[in-house]
N, C-alpha and C positions, 0 to 999 in steps of 0.2 A: 201179385204173387208174393207171399212172405218167404223170406229166406232165413234159414238158421245159420247164424254167424257165430264164430268163436273168437274170443279175445286173441288167441294165438295167431290166427290168420290175419286179423286186423293189424297186428304188430308188423307183419311182413308187407302187407299191401300198402302201407304208408309210403313205401319207396316207389310205388308203381307210376305215379303221375307227377313227380317232381320236375318241373321245368322252371328254372330260375335265371334271372339276368346276371350279367357280370358286373361287379362293382361293390359298392358299400352303401349301407343305409344305417343311420343312427336314430334311435328313439322315434320310430314311426307309430303314430296313433291314427286310428280310423274309425269312423262311425257311418255305417251304411244303412239306409232305410229305403227299400225299393221305391223308385227305380234308381236313385242316386244317393251319394253320400259325400262326406268331406273328410279331410285328413290333414295332419300336420307332421312335420319331421324336424329334427335338429339339423341333420345333414344328409344329403343324398349325392352320390357320385356314381352314376350308372352309365355303362357303355351305350352309345347311341341315344342317351337321354340327356345327359349333361350334369353339371355340378350346381347344386342349390343349397343354400343355407336358410333354415327356417321357412321352407316353402309352405304355402297353403294349397292343398291338393283337392282335386275332384276325384271321386271314387265311383266305379261301376263294378258290378258283379256278373260274371259269366260262368255260372255253374261251378263256383269255387275258385275261378281265376279272377282275382281282383285287379282291375286296371286303374292305375293312378296316373293322373294327368295334371300338367301345369304348363302354361305358356306354349300350348300346341305341341308339347312333348308328352310321351306316355311310356310307362313300363308296366309289366305284369308280374304278379306273384301268384303262383299256383298253390293254394292252401288246401286243395282237396286231399292232400296226403294226411292232413290232420282231421279229416272227416267233414270239413266245411265245404258245402256245395251250394246248390241253388236255394238261397234263403232270402226271406223278405227283410231280415235285419241281421247285421253282422257288426261286431265291435272288436277291435284289436287294441291292445295296450302295450306300449314300449317294445315294439319289434326292433330287433337289431339283426343285421344281415351282412355277411361278407363272402364274396365268391371271387377267388383269385387262383392263379396257377397252382398254388400249393394246398389250398383247403377250401372247404365250404362250411360256413357256420350260420345257423339260423336259430333265433330264439325270440320268445316274447313272454311278457308277464302273464297275460291271460287273453282268451278269446271266447266270444259267445256268438252263437248263431241260432236263429229261430225261424221256423216256417210253420205252416198249418199242421204238418204231420210229423215234425221232428224238432228237437231242441238239443243243443250241444253246448257244453261248457268245458273249457280246457284251461289248466293253469300250469305254468312253468315248463312248457315244452321246449326242447332244444335238440338240434341236430349238428353234429360235428363230423365232417368227413375229411380224410386225408387223401390227397391226390398222389397216386404213384404213376399214373399215365394220363395223357391228355388226348381227348378226342374232339373232333370238330363238332359233331352232333351233340347237343347239350344233354339229350336224354341218355345216350350211350355213355357220355362222359360222367354224368352223375351216378347212374346205376352201376357202371363198372367199378367206380371208385367207392361209392357208399356201401355197396354190398361186399366190399373187400376189407375196408378199414374205416370204421366209424363208431360213434357213440350217439345213442339216442336216449333222451330222458323225458318223462312226463310226471309232474308232481301229482296231478289228478285229472281225470276225464270222466264226465257224466254225459251219457247219450241216451235219448229216448226217441223211438221211431215207431209209428203205427204200421210201417211196412216191413219191420224186421222182428225176428225172434232170436233171442240169445239163450242157448241151452246151458243149464247148470252142469258143470263138469264132474261134480261129486255126487249129486243126487242120483241114485240108481234109477229113479223113474224118469230122469231127463226133464225135469221141470223147466219150462221155457218162460221167458219174460220179454217184454218189448223195451226193457231198460238194460243198460250195461254201465258199470262203473269200474274204473281202473285207478290205482294209486301206486305210487312208488315204482313206476315202471323204469326199468333199466335194460338196455340192449347194447352189448359191446360186440363188435365184429373185428377180428384180427386175422388178416390173411385168409379171409373167407370163413373162418371158424367163429360161430357166434355162441354167446351165452346171454340169456335174458331171464329176468324175473319181474313179476308183477303181482299185486294183490287185487282181488276182485270178489264181489259178492257171488260171482259165477262159480267160485271155488269155496264158498262159505267162509271167506276171510283168510283161507290158507294161501300162502305164497306159492304161485305157480312158477316153476323153473324149467327152462328149456335149453337144449344144447343141440348144435348141429352145424351144417355147412350151408353157405349161401353164395350164389354167383349169378351174374347176368350173362346169358349166352347170346352174344352179339349176332351170330350167324342165323339164329332162329327167332331173335327178338323175344326171349323168354327169361323170366326170373325162375331159377330152380332152387328150391329149399329142400335140404335133406334133414329131416327131423329125427335126430338120434335118441334124444331123451326128453321126456315131458312128465313132470311130477307136480303134484299139489300136496305139500306136506309129505306124508309117507305114502301117498297114493300114486301109483303109476297111471297116468291118464293119457298116455300116447295112443292106445287103442281107441279110447273114447273120442279123442280128437279126430282120428282118421275115420272112425265110423260116421261122425257128423259131417266131416268134409266130403265123404263119398256122396252124401245127399246133395251136395252143391256142385258136383262134377258137371262141367259145361264146356262150351267151345273155348272159353278163356281160362278155365280152371281145371287142371287135370290132377287127379289124386291116385298115386300108385305107391303105397307104403313101402319104404319110408320117405318117398319123394312127393313134393307139392310143386307143381309147375304152373306159373301164371303167364299166360300168353298176352303180350301187350298189343295194343292197337298200332 
């Protein structure tokens, strides 16, 4: 079944599946070709993994969760938040990572993923979250803090999938394509208030700007987005966005303008 996706929803769903280890990684490179791959790093110091300088790593992929192992020790990085999933080939370049009591930071130069029915290329992505509270559960910890105070950047993203349709937000006829491209993506969240902008062919090159509120509801395990404003150039596209999102309403995605609720597993 094909689903109509919107770039705006994609920007929020990146936070849904982030589960990351505690510690530090410097200059991690990886090349995976199903069923295994190899990697290198300048420095790794991860809780329950150990401290290594210039290690040679083995790499496995579990639907976007990359497992890195050396000397019978292993750690995982969940890259599904960048759209990387079950692929037959994945490459990562110059990944840096830091997760400590005060902040979370993740960035890499580029990533590519390829499978029979999709291909993805990302350059210059980065996530910076400031912790104001500490939770034992890593998912609660990350989502509570990242949806409250964070910065997210992507220089460019190109994605093509035979299983997806991406609807043009400006075209009155709602032209759809199996390709999506994003560039100059910025999303800033301060005390739960977000402002974001991105360029895309889905808006005929016009800059899409969004504003609203975001929070993680611990008691119900939900991400709640209140989309107050959405414009592409001079065009108000908030109604268009919600009309398309209504078509995606499901057990895990609930749409009730101006609210978008994502139910996590």
